[in-house]
N, C-alpha and C positions, 0 to 999 in steps of 0.2 A: 630852397633852401640847399645849399652846397651839401657835398659829402665834407666829413670832418675825420680825416683818418684817424687821427688819435682817438676819436670819441668811439670809432667803429672798432678799432683795436682794443680799446676795452669796452665794449658792448656788455651791460651786465646780463650774460648768459646765464640763468639756473639751471641746475641738474634736472633733468626729466625723468621721471621714472615712469615706467609702461609695463602693465601685465597686458600680456597676450595669449590668447586661447587657439586652439586648434581651427575655430573658425576663421580667427584674423588671418592665420598660415594659408588656410584654404583661399580664401578670399584674395589676397596678395597673388597668387599663383593664378587664379582666374584671372583676374586683371593682365597679366602678360598671355593669356591664351591657352596655360596648359588645361588639356582635357580636351583639346579639341578632336584629339583623335581617341574615341572613346574605349576602344579596345588595345590602344598604348599602354602597357602595365608600368612602365618608366614614368610616363606623364601622369598616368592615374596616383599613383602615389604621392603626388603633390595635391593632390586635389580631393583626395579619399580618406577620412580618417583611419581606416582599418592598418594601414602600415605608412603613416603620414611623415614626410619630410618636408623641411622648409628649404625655399630655393635659397641659396646663398645671398643673394642679391637682397633679399628680403631685410639684410641688414639696413639697408640704406634708409627704411622707414621706421627703424625701432629708435625710441629716444630721441627722436628729435622734437626742436625748439620751434617746429612748423614755419609759416612764410613771416619770417620776423622782421624782412625787410619790407613789408608793407607798414610799418609801425612808422608815422611821419617823423620822429625823431630821427630816423635815421639819415633824412636827407636824399634818402635815393627814390627817384622816379619808379616807384615798382611795376607800372605798367609796362615799362620798355625793357623789364629784365628778361634776359636770357639764362639758361644753363649752359655753360661754357665747357668744364670737363668734369670727369668723375674719376676717382680713385677709390678703391677698396682692398683693404687686408684683412684677412681671414685667420684669425688666430684660432678658433675652434669652431667645429660645426653649429649653425645656429639651431638650437632646439625648436621642437615643434609647437612648442608652448613653454610661458614662463614670465619672469619678471626682468627687467633690466633697469640700468641706470643711463641715461645719455648724455655725455659732460661735451658740450660744444664750445668753439672758439674760435676768432676771427685771427688768421695769423698771418695775412698780409693783403694789401690793396695797392693796385697800380694804377697809374692815369695815363691812360694811352692817349688824352689830348681833347679838347671839347668838341672835335668831330668824330671821334672813334670810342670815347666812352670810358668807362673805369672798369678794372676788374679787382671782385673781392675774393679770395680764397679764404676757406675754413675749414675747420676738422672737427669731427666728433668722435668719442673714445665711446663704446658701448661695451659695458663691464655686467655680466651676471650679478643680480642684486644679492642672493644667498650666499655665494660665496667671495663676490670681489673681482672672480677671474675675469681676465679682459677676454671678448668675444671678437670683437671687430673693430677695425679703424674705417673710418667713412670721410672721406675729404672730397672736396668740389670747389669749382670755380664758377662764380656768378657773373655773367656779362650785362653791366650796367648801360644801356646804349646811351641814355641821357645824361651821363654824370660823370664825363670826364672836364677835364681842365680845372682841378681843383687846386692844383699845385703839387702833387704828389710824385714820386717817382715813377717813372717811366719801366722798369724793370729791373731787373731780371725778371723773366718768365720762366716754369719748368720746362724742358724739353720733352716734345712728343716722341712717341715711340714710332720709330720709322715703318712704314709698309713696302714690302718688298714690290719691285718692278713687274717680276714674273706672275703667270697664272697660279690663281690660288689653288692649293692642295686640296681642300674640302670648302663645298656650299651647301649652306642650309634656308632653304626658303620657308618663310614663315607668315601666316596672314595674321593682320590686326583686325579687330572686330570694329564695326560702327560705332557701337557704346564702349569702347575701349578704354576711353579717359575718363568717362562716366563711371566706370567699374573702378579704376584704378586710384581714382582720388578718394574712395573709402577706405584706401589703407593710409590715409593721412596727409594728403596735401590738395588742399582745397583752393589753391590759386585758381580766381575763375577764367584766367586766360583758358581752362582747359574745359570749361563749361558752358561760358557765357557768351554768345556771339557776340553782343555789342562791345565788351571786352576785348574779344579776339579782334576786332576791325578798329579798335582804337589802337592796339598794338602793331597794326598792319598787317595782319592774317585777314585772309577771307571767311574763316571759320576758325571754330577752336581748335589749337592742335594737341597733338600726343604731348604728354609729359615725356620730357627727356628720360626720366629715371623709369618710364616704363619700357623705351625703346632699348635702355640700357638692361632691362632686365631680360628683353626677347632676346638681346645678344647672349646673355646667360644660359637662357634656354637654347638656343641654338649650339653653345659648347659643350652644355650638357650632354644635348641628344647626339652631337655629332663627334665627342671626343672623350667624352667621361662615363659612356654606358648609363647615364641619368645618376651619378652615382655623386652625392653634393659634395662627401668631403675631398675628391678631387681638386674640386676647385679651391686656390687659395689667395688668386686676386684676381682683379679686372680693373683694369684703367683704361677710357675712352675718351676722346674728344668729339663733342657736337658740332657738326656743321650744316645742319638744315633742320627745318620742321618735318614732322610725319604728321599727315592727317590721320585720323582713325579712320579704319576700313582699308587701309591703302596695304600692299604687302611688302614683304621686306626680303633682301637675299643678304644673307649674311656670309662673306667670304674671308677663309683661314688660310693660314701659313702657319706650317709645323715650323717650329722653331725651338732651340734650348730652353728648356723651361717650361714650355708651354706654346701658344700659338698667337700669331698677331693677325687681327682681323680689322675688318670694316663693314659698314652694312649700306645698302642703297633701297630705294624704293624703286621698285619693278615699273611701277606704270610710268612714273616720270623719268628715270633711269639717272637719278637723284641721290649721290653719296649722301648719306646725314649722318652716319658716324665713321669717323677714320681715327688712325693713329691707336687703335686698340690693342691690347694685350693680356691674354687670361693666362695667369699663373697656374700651372698644373701639376699635380703630384702623380 
């Protein structure tokens, strides 16, 4: 079944109501490796209930419709789907516990050709259920490697944030745990690509890969540590393009450049010297 762009643009996505607890907030942070420095109070505040704070990027797992592209009616070859880009705008600090409503819609679809795949753009508004106040807007692109050539438009696509050609102003090294994907998926992303070796091999990977949004959260962790003294209210936006997969257990180096309004960044896997995220920008206060 080929992609039907009109059908996807009008996909009947229902509002998702979610109640989350302090336990969920701590579990999300643990999936990103927070707490690996047990005497670091800045990190402890994200994994210990005494003064608990929510990682700003937790917004990406709240009010989510789940892996809806796995529905056969989408026409998407879900086993060949990869996360392309991620954008996050934070209107208010994410509470450590609460109830939210997520409203998701497909905003655009590009056809890059039968040999290059398709790109699906979607956006989710997250609002506080009690007040109706907006908390965040989560947007993403999904690269559907097996679904190009359906007759859609080829562009235009959003322009990525440029990375300076100079040496970075700041670097932050973080390790991922071998079981990182198995922990992170408990925050709601149950795509078997990140857990089942057979599914990973069918998708062309030697073993399960880390969720793109887990790597994304690690970038936020690095920015919070290096630029914000772990104050989540200072991180107002985070955008990035995913360029290569990360395997659980690998270590990351986040390279950052100070710019007006925030920092540009990219991330590489130290063991392979492979850039896995690029064109990143963190908006800061």
